[in-house]
C-alpha positions in Angstrom: 155.0 83.0 79.3 156.0 86.4 78.9 154.3 89.8 79.3 154.0 89.9 75.3 152.8 86.4 74.4 150.3 86.8 77.4 149.0 90.2 76.1 149.2 88.4 72.3 147.5 85.2 73.0 145.0 86.1 76.3 143.4 89.6 74.8 140.3 88.8 73.8 140.6 92.6 71.4 143.7 91.4 69.3 142.6 92.8 66.3 142.1 90.0 63.6 143.5 90.7 60.2 141.6 92.5 58.0 139.2 89.3 55.4 140.3 90.9 51.7 143.8 91.4 53.4 143.1 87.5 53.9 142.1 86.6 50.8 144.9 88.4 49.0 148.0 87.4 50.5 146.4 83.3 50.2 146.6 83.7 46.7 149.7 86.0 46.1 151.2 83.0 48.4 149.5 80.2 45.8 152.0 80.0 42.9 149.4 78.7 41.1 147.7 81.5 41.1 148.4 85.3 38.2 146.6 88.8 38.4 143.1 87.2 37.5 142.5 85.7 40.7 143.7 88.7 42.9 141.6 90.6 40.9 138.2 88.5 42.0 139.0 89.5 45.2 139.5 92.8 44.9 136.3 93.1 42.5 134.5 91.6 45.7 135.1 94.8 48.0 133.2 97.5 46.0 135.1 100.2 47.8 138.1 99.0 47.6 138.0 98.3 43.8 136.4 102.1 43.9 139.6 103.3 45.9 141.7 101.5 43.8 140.9 102.5 40.5 141.2 106.3 42.2 144.6 105.3 43.4 145.9 103.9 40.5 144.9 107.3 38.2 146.3 109.5 41.0 149.8 111.2 40.2 151.8 108.7 42.5 151.7 106.2 39.7 151.5 108.7 37.4 150.4 106.7 34.0 150.3 107.9 31.7 146.0 106.1 30.1 142.7 107.0 32.3 142.3 103.1 33.7 138.5 102.0 34.7 138.8 98.5 35.7 140.9 96.3 38.0 141.2 94.0 35.2 143.3 97.0 33.7 145.2 98.0 36.5 146.8 94.8 37.5 148.8 93.7 34.5 150.2 97.3 35.1 151.1 97.7 38.4 152.3 93.5 38.8 151.2 91.9 41.9 153.2 92.7 44.0 152.7 96.9 43.8 148.4 95.4 44.0 149.2 93.4 47.3 150.8 96.5 49.0 147.8 98.8 47.4 145.1 96.1 49.2 147.1 95.8 52.3 146.5 99.8 52.8 143.2 99.8 52.3 142.8 96.7 54.2 144.7 98.1 57.7 143.0 101.6 57.3 140.1 101.7 59.0 142.2 99.8 61.6 145.1 102.1 62.1 143.4 105.3 62.0 140.2 103.4 65.0 142.5 102.3 67.2 146.1 104.2 66.5 145.0 108.3 65.2 145.4 109.5 62.1 149.1 110.3 63.2 149.7 106.4 63.2 148.6 106.5 59.7 150.0 108.6 58.2 153.7 108.1 59.8 153.0 104.2 58.3 152.1 105.6 54.9 155.5 107.9 54.8 157.6 104.8 56.3 156.3 103.0 54.1 157.2 105.4 51.3 160.5 105.6 52.8 161.6 102.2 52.7 160.8 101.9 49.2 162.9 104.9 48.1 165.8 103.5 50.3 165.3 100.0 48.8 164.7 101.2 45.2 168.3 103.7 45.3 170.4 101.2 47.2 169.1 97.7 46.0 169.4 96.2 48.4 165.2 94.3 48.7 162.2 94.7 46.3 160.8 98.3 46.9 157.3 96.6 46.8 158.7 94.4 49.7 160.0 97.1 51.7 156.6 99.2 51.3 154.8 96.6 53.1 157.6 95.9 56.1 157.6 99.8 56.6 153.5 100.0 56.3 153.2 97.7 59.4 156.0 98.7 61.2 154.0 99.5 63.8 151.4 97.5 64.2 152.0 96.6 67.6 151.4 100.1 68.9 147.8 99.1 67.4 147.9 96.6 70.5 149.1 98.5 72.9 146.8 100.8 72.3 143.8 98.7 72.5 144.8 97.7 75.7 144.5 101.0 77.5 144.4 103.5 76.0 144.7 105.8 78.7 147.8 104.5 79.6 148.9 105.0 75.8 148.4 108.6 75.9 150.5 108.9 78.6 153.7 106.6 76.5 153.2 109.3 73.6 153.3 112.7 75.9 156.1 111.6 76.8 157.5 110.8 74.2 157.0 113.9 72.7 158.5 115.1 75.3 162.0 113.1 74.3 161.8 109.9 76.1 162.8 106.7 74.5 159.5 104.9 73.4 160.3 101.5 74.1 161.2 102.2 77.2 158.6 104.1 78.8 156.3 101.0 76.6 158.4 98.7 78.9 157.7 101.1 81.7 153.4 101.4 81.5 153.1 97.7 79.5 155.7 95.1 80.4 156.4 95.4 77.2 156.7 97.2 73.4 155.4 97.5 70.3 158.4 96.4 68.8 158.1 93.0 70.5 154.4 92.9 70.4 154.4 93.4 67.3 156.1 90.9 66.3 153.9 88.4 67.6 150.7 89.9 66.3 152.9 89.6 62.7 153.7 86.4 62.8 149.7 85.4 64.7 148.8 86.7 61.0 151.5 85.0 59.1 152.8 87.1 57.3 156.5 87.2 55.8 159.2 86.5 57.2 161.3 89.5 56.3 158.2 91.8 57.1 158.3 90.1 60.7 161.9 90.8 61.1 161.5 94.1 59.5 158.7 95.0 62.5 161.1 93.4 65.6 164.3 95.3 64.8 163.4 98.6 63.3 164.1 100.4 66.1 167.4 98.1 66.4 168.7 97.3 63.3 172.3 95.5 63.7 170.3 92.9 67.1 168.5 91.4 63.1 169.7 88.8 61.2 168.3 90.3 58.3 170.0 93.5 59.0 169.9 95.1 54.9 166.2 94.8 55.9 166.0 96.6 59.2 168.2 98.8 58.4 165.9 100.9 55.8 163.5 100.7 58.2 164.9 101.9 61.0 166.5 104.6 58.6 162.9 105.0 56.5 161.3 105.9 60.4 163.8 108.0 61.4 163.4 110.1 58.6 159.5 110.2 58.7 159.0 111.1 62.1 156.7 114.0 62.2 158.8 116.5 63.9 161.2 119.9 62.9 164.8 120.4 63.1 167.3 117.7 63.3 166.7 114.3 62.7 168.2 111.9 64.7 170.4 109.1 62.7 173.0 107.1 64.9 175.9 107.5 64.0 177.8 103.3 65.2 173.5 102.4 62.8 174.5 104.5 60.3 178.0 103.3 60.1 177.4 99.3 60.1 174.3 100.0 57.7 176.4 100.5 54.5 174.1 102.9 53.4 175.3 106.3 53.0 172.7 109.6 52.8 174.4 112.6 52.5 171.8 115.0 52.3 169.7 113.6 55.3 167.1 116.6 55.2 166.6 116.8 51.4 166.0 112.7 51.2 163.2 113.7 54.2 161.4 116.5 52.1 161.4 114.0 49.1 160.2 111.3 50.7 157.7 113.4 52.6 156.7 114.9 49.8 156.2 112.0 47.5 153.9 110.0 50.4 151.7 113.5 51.1 150.5 112.6 47.4 149.1 109.2 48.6 147.6 110.1 51.7 145.5 113.0 50.3 144.8 109.8 47.0 144.2 107.6 50.1 141.8 110.4 51.2 139.4 110.6 48.8 
């Protein structure tokens, strides 16, 4: 058994998928279910309901009227957008407690970036792209949970310019892409999400490369660094995604993400 599988199968603290997320995804997968069934799931969690209403009334969605109930919110959002909101809120405690504020904020920014790129280049459903971007780094949760002291060393070296996969492999014998891939499979997430998680650092190796390219680009654009944006020329050439001004696009995505982050923090 390789290191990654052993880590996922045998480590007792591997996170379970949040309960409300399990219920929501179950409803969405059921072709016989509708918005009313999803509303029932959301209304069961009062904190989720409160936060969802705050978000749908924020500038991120920009609805003209004030929305006062989940039953009114869902027809405006649709099933996929509602799913995104549930996943975002359900995962926030796990991401912030096991990965810290930096991982949470980067996950949101990458999700917004994926959503924008998917919409702009019509490569996939923007709502689905949001989920892939949001969950692309979930493997970091597992590595950080296994040994937070060692993972801090990983972060320190990466901040000095080291390649994150190389450093993770050196310390853990595996990396967050491979770990996240197996965690996503354990959670029975959709194949496009699983694939995007595994290949977001190496999209050319993916059999579903359109999705992986989107996550790769959004991840690079939304790194919490100043200066030049490091988009690999060969990757970009193969992606067929032409970005004329990466700096301007980065600013646009970061500004839009800041609206969402502000709403989620209230």
